[in-house]
C-alpha angles and dihedrals in degrees: 000000000000124000088253091054090050091054092045091049093047092050091045091049090055090053092047091052090056089060097047109137094014112129116238096351100162099112093042090050092048091051091048093049092048090047090052100039103024090241142025103255124198092257090058092045091054093050093045091051092049094047095046093042092242129133118257086240091059093052092044089048091057095045092048095044096056110064095211093065116085133187091206128045119264121245122266087266131033120212114193121191118200111236098179123123099261091053092043090055090054099048102284093133090058088050091050093052092044093050090052091048095047093048097037092227140098127239112289093029134107126222115257091249090055093238101119139026114198117212135178116225127188103220131353093188092251097110092136089055097044136194096051139183137177128219117195092336096314112120117222125192134200093030108183127176095275093047090049089052089054093047092051092046090049093052093045094051 
């Protein structure tokens, strides 16, 4: 076990102790671990499974099913591109391809320098302002090619 794993396990153990006696706490624990660590690493998943008497496959199944859980930390910035129908009909697919090209990554990945995580999202509620994106939780409508260039440059800075 590496020093990093020891720290992760100690922090995870503190979170687990806060949920002692709580019935069916898996999702709450996963949210708490991700809030604390920025992700739910393998070392945490092993300890959670052991503590809750679950298989590692069960814990991994939950973390991989829900898109908000990550095994690796996100980048310093998160760029979300809407892939829903309204945005697709207004050029969202071109934005999706261009974002992948500009960042050199696929959806669900983080740039090598750790600056940006690219995520697909299926509706930001900005259908009237399609195509839409979101940067670090801030929704942005009417994202054309030039605006996407600026958003990517902003997140890479």
